C-alpha positions as CSV (number, residue, x, y, z in Angstrom):
1,M,48.1,281.8,94.7
2,N,51.7,280.7,95.3
3,A,51.2,276.9,94.9
4,P,53.9,275.1,93.0
5,S,53.4,275.4,89.2
6,H,51.8,272.4,87.4
7,L,53.9,272.0,84.3
8,P,54.4,269.4,81.5
9,P,57.8,268.1,80.5
10,V,59.5,270.4,78.0
11,S,59.6,267.6,75.4
12,V,55.9,267.0,75.6
13,L,55.1,270.7,75.3
14,A,57.5,271.1,72.4
15,A,55.8,268.2,70.5
16,T,52.4,269.9,71.1
17,Y,53.7,273.2,69.7
18,A,55.1,271.4,66.7
19,L,51.8,269.7,65.9
20,E,49.9,273.0,66.6
21,S,52.0,274.7,63.9
22,V,50.5,272.5,61.2
23,K,47.9,274.5,59.3
24,G,44.4,273.1,59.9
25,F,45.4,270.9,62.8
26,G,43.2,272.6,65.3
27,P,41.7,271.8,68.8
28,Q,39.3,269.1,67.6
29,K,42.1,267.3,65.8
30,F,44.1,267.3,69.0
31,R,41.2,265.8,70.8
32,E,40.8,263.1,68.1
33,L,44.5,262.4,68.5
34,H,44.2,262.1,72.3
35,A,41.1,259.8,71.9
36,S,43.2,257.5,69.7
37,G,45.6,257.0,72.6
38,L,48.5,258.7,70.8
39,T,50.6,261.7,72.0
40,P,52.0,264.4,69.8
41,G,55.5,263.1,70.6
42,E,54.6,259.6,69.4
43,V,53.2,261.0,66.1
44,L,56.3,263.0,65.5
45,A,58.4,259.9,66.2
46,N,56.4,258.0,63.6
47,V,54.3,260.3,61.3
48,D,52.6,257.3,59.7
49,R,50.8,256.7,63.0
50,L,48.7,259.9,62.6
51,P,45.1,258.5,62.7
52,I,43.6,260.8,60.2
53,A,42.5,259.3,56.9
54,G,42.1,260.6,53.4
55,K,43.8,263.6,51.6
56,R,43.6,265.7,54.8
57,G,45.6,263.1,56.7
58,D,48.1,262.8,53.8
59,T,48.6,266.6,53.9
60,F,49.1,266.6,57.6
61,R,51.6,263.8,57.4
62,A,53.6,265.5,54.6
63,E,53.8,268.7,56.7
64,L,54.9,266.8,59.8
65,R,57.6,265.1,57.8
66,R,58.9,268.5,56.7
67,I,58.8,269.8,60.3
68,V,60.7,266.8,61.7
69,G,63.2,267.0,58.8
70,D,63.8,270.7,59.6
71,G,64.4,269.8,63.3
72,L,62.4,270.6,66.4
73,D,64.9,273.0,68.0
74,Q,62.6,276.0,67.7
75,F,59.7,274.2,69.4
76,E,62.0,272.9,72.2
77,E,63.3,276.4,72.8
78,R,59.8,277.9,72.8
79,A,58.7,275.2,75.2
80,L,61.6,275.7,77.5
81,K,60.9,279.4,77.6
82,Q,57.2,279.0,78.4
83,V,57.9,276.5,81.2
84,D,60.4,278.9,82.7
85,Q,58.0,281.8,82.4
86,A,55.2,279.8,84.0
87,A,57.4,278.8,86.9
88,R,58.5,282.4,87.4
89,N,54.9,283.5,87.4
90,N,53.6,280.7,89.7
91,S,51.4,279.6,86.8
92,H,50.4,276.3,85.3
93,I,50.4,274.8,81.8
94,L,47.7,272.2,81.0
95,L,47.5,269.9,78.0
96,H,45.0,267.3,76.8
97,G,45.0,264.4,79.1
98,D,46.0,266.4,82.2
99,P,43.4,265.7,85.0
100,D,43.2,269.4,85.7
101,Y,42.3,270.3,82.1
102,P,38.8,272.1,82.3
103,V,36.0,269.6,81.7
104,N,33.7,272.0,80.0
105,L,36.5,273.2,77.6
106,W,37.3,269.6,76.7
107,A,33.7,268.8,75.9
108,S,33.3,272.0,73.7
109,N,34.0,272.5,70.1
110,N,37.1,274.5,71.1
111,P,39.3,272.2,73.3
112,V,42.4,274.3,72.8
113,P,45.5,272.0,73.2
114,V,47.4,274.3,75.6
115,V,46.0,276.3,78.5
116,Y,47.9,278.6,80.7
117,V,46.5,279.3,84.2
118,H,47.3,281.5,87.1
119,G,45.5,280.8,90.3
120,D,44.0,277.9,92.1
121,L,43.3,275.0,89.7
122,D,40.3,274.0,91.9
123,V,38.4,277.0,90.5
124,L,38.5,275.2,87.1
125,R,37.2,271.9,88.3
126,D,33.5,272.8,88.9
127,T,31.5,272.3,85.7
128,R,28.8,274.6,87.0
129,A,30.1,277.7,85.3
130,V,28.1,280.5,83.7
131,A,29.5,283.2,81.4
132,C,28.5,286.8,82.2
133,V,29.6,289.2,79.4
134,G,28.4,292.4,77.8
135,S,29.2,295.9,76.7
136,R,32.3,297.8,77.9
137,G,29.9,300.8,78.2
138,I,27.3,299.0,80.3
139,G,25.6,301.4,82.8
140,G,22.6,302.3,84.8
141,A,20.0,299.6,85.4
142,Y,21.9,297.1,83.2
143,E,25.1,297.5,85.2
144,A,23.2,296.9,88.4
145,R,21.4,293.9,87.1
146,Q,24.6,292.4,85.7
147,G,26.1,292.6,89.2
148,E,22.9,291.2,90.8
149,F,22.8,288.2,88.5
150,A,26.6,287.5,89.0
151,T,26.0,287.8,92.7
152,Y,23.1,285.4,92.6
153,A,25.0,282.9,90.5
154,A,28.0,283.0,92.7
155,T,26.1,282.6,95.9
156,S,24.2,279.7,94.3
157,G,27.4,277.8,93.8
158,W,28.1,278.8,90.2
159,T,31.5,279.9,88.9
160,V,31.3,283.2,87.0
161,V,33.3,283.2,83.8
162,S,34.1,286.4,81.9
163,G,36.7,288.2,79.8
164,F,38.2,290.7,82.2
165,A,37.3,293.6,79.9
166,L,36.1,296.9,81.2
167,G,32.4,297.3,81.8
168,A,30.2,294.2,82.0
169,D,33.0,291.8,82.5
170,T,34.5,293.8,85.4
171,V,31.1,294.1,87.0
172,A,30.7,290.3,86.9
173,H,34.1,289.5,88.2
174,R,33.8,292.0,91.1
175,A,30.3,290.8,92.0
176,A,31.4,287.2,92.2
177,R,34.4,288.1,94.3
178,D,32.4,290.3,96.6
179,A,29.9,287.5,97.1
180,G,32.7,285.1,98.1
181,G,32.2,283.0,94.9
182,A,34.5,281.7,92.2
183,T,35.4,283.5,89.1
184,V,37.5,282.7,86.0
185,C,39.1,285.6,84.0
186,V,39.7,284.5,80.4
187,M,42.5,286.6,79.0
188,P,43.2,287.7,75.4
189,S,46.9,287.9,76.0
190,G,49.7,286.1,77.8
191,L,49.3,285.9,81.5
192,D,52.3,288.2,81.9
193,R,50.6,291.0,80.0
194,P,47.4,291.9,81.8
195,F,44.8,293.4,79.4
196,P,43.3,295.9,79.4
197,P,45.8,298.0,81.3
198,E,43.0,300.0,82.9
199,N,42.1,296.9,84.9
200,R,45.5,296.4,86.6
201,S,44.0,297.2,90.0
202,L,41.4,294.5,89.5
203,W,44.2,292.2,88.4
204,R,46.1,292.8,91.6
205,E,42.9,292.3,93.7
206,L,42.1,289.0,92.1
207,L,45.7,287.7,92.4
208,D,45.1,287.9,96.1
209,Y,41.7,286.3,96.0
210,P,41.8,282.5,96.5
211,S,38.8,281.7,94.4
212,A,39.9,283.4,91.2
213,A,41.8,282.0,88.3
214,F,43.2,283.7,85.2
215,L,43.2,281.5,82.1
216,S,44.6,282.0,78.6
217,E,45.2,280.0,75.5
218,F,48.0,282.4,74.5
219,A,51.6,281.9,75.5
220,F,53.5,284.2,77.8
221,G,54.6,287.3,75.9
222,T,51.5,287.4,73.6
223,A,49.9,290.8,73.3
224,A,46.2,291.3,72.9
225,A,44.9,291.9,69.4
226,A,41.7,291.7,67.4
227,L,42.1,288.0,66.7
228,T,43.1,287.0,70.3
229,L,40.1,289.0,71.6
230,R,37.7,287.0,69.3
231,K,39.3,283.7,70.3
232,R,39.1,284.7,73.9
233,N,35.3,285.1,73.5
234,K,35.0,281.6,72.1
235,T,36.9,280.2,75.1
236,I,34.7,282.0,77.5
237,V,31.7,280.3,76.0
238,A,33.5,276.9,75.9
239,L,34.3,277.1,79.7
240,A,30.6,277.7,80.6
241,L,27.3,275.9,80.3
242,G,25.5,279.0,79.2
243,V,25.9,282.7,78.5
244,L,24.3,285.8,79.9
245,V,24.8,288.9,77.7
246,G,23.9,291.7,80.1
247,Q,23.8,294.6,77.6
248,S,25.1,294.8,74.0
249,S,24.3,296.5,70.7
250,A,23.8,294.2,67.8
251,K,27.3,295.1,66.5
252,G,29.0,294.9,69.9
253,G,31.9,292.6,70.6
254,A,29.9,290.7,73.2
255,M,27.6,289.4,70.5
256,N,30.5,287.2,69.4
257,A,29.9,285.3,72.6
258,Y,26.3,284.9,71.6
259,R,27.2,283.6,68.2
260,F,29.7,281.2,69.7
261,A,27.1,280.0,72.2
262,V,24.7,279.3,69.3
263,E,27.5,277.4,67.5
264,Q,28.2,275.4,70.7
265,H,24.4,274.7,71.3
266,K,24.5,276.5,74.7
267,P,21.7,278.5,76.2
268,V,21.9,282.3,76.0
269,A,20.0,284.9,78.1
270,A,19.9,288.7,78.2
271,F,18.0,291.4,80.1
272,R,15.0,292.9,78.4
273,P,16.0,295.6,75.9
274,D,15.0,299.2,76.5
275,G,14.4,300.0,72.8
276,T,17.7,301.8,72.3
277,D,20.6,300.8,70.0
278,A,22.7,300.0,73.1
279,T,20.4,297.0,73.7
280,S,19.7,296.0,70.2
281,G,21.8,292.9,70.8
282,N,19.6,292.0,73.7
283,R,16.6,292.3,71.3
284,L,18.3,289.8,68.8
285,I,18.8,287.3,71.6
286,G,15.1,287.7,72.6
287,D,14.1,287.1,69.0
288,D,16.0,283.8,69.0
289,E,13.7,280.9,69.7
290,N,16.4,279.5,72.0
291,G,17.2,282.8,73.7
292,T,15.8,283.9,77.1
293,L,15.0,287.4,78.2
294,F,14.9,288.4,81.9
295,A,12.2,290.9,82.7
296,E,12.8,293.4,85.6
297,D,10.2,292.5,88.1
298,R,9.9,290.8,91.5
299,R,10.0,287.4,90.0
300,E,13.4,287.9,88.3
301,E,15.4,285.8,90.7
302,Q,12.9,282.9,90.1
303,A,13.7,283.3,86.4
304,W,17.4,283.2,87.1
305,A,17.1,280.1,89.2
306,S,15.0,278.4,86.5
307,W,17.5,279.3,83.8
308,L,20.5,278.1,85.8
309,R,18.6,274.8,86.5
310,R,18.3,274.5,82.7
311,L,22.0,274.9,82.4
312,S,22.6,272.2,85.1
313,S,20.4,269.8,83.2
314,S,22.5,270.2,80.1
315,T,25.5,268.4,81.6
């Protein structure tokens, strides 16, 4: 966990922050820019080179001229601070074009332009990743099956991705770790602000585990909030080929992952609902023609294997 930090030049990161401050210039616009062969710095040096046509492009160029005219000092100061914080925390900062930028994230509809990572970057290189999420209040048979599925996935060579929340997420991370597999903890806060605080012991455990990585799209110093939690869920899905929702009510936060998976055209599975409100989200997933329900019987591992093969074939 103490490998040298992988960091971009301050000027490159500052240019990225400047472009990111433009309203409406989101992750997919950054990907379009990279695909055109231009860097944020080159666009700031000559705003007319921005390869976006029409009124939208004109609006972006006008805003960029204003930003350049006001000076880039604030973005350079922010970049310098973030690079310093990353170095102090033995963390990495990845941008578009970096060979270590996660492949699944790049291919998704949410290729966030800046990714902060703590841990071994090798954990992010395997595209065979499955998200395991669910209710903070998961318990009983659903808690056991969440752990069993994560164990099966990890021992089958899959990276288990989750959001480090209490309940289902914690079960998934622990199961992957205990099985000797890889796990990615997607954080709703800066990497210097572990959230939730109740999981500090797990944070310390995984810091010492070589096959774990903590990933965030939020800069050092960012506190968790309702918006960052929702964005975190979208990034969990983007990093994975499919999503297992172990247990969730229809109104539970884990169902955001289900909706993002549908938006990203990724398979979703859940364990068969027990008829209570606590598994009403599972029922919705089962009612979806593209959803998969796992029944609790002796053939369950066969169903898991079949579903994971389906995810593999989607790459």
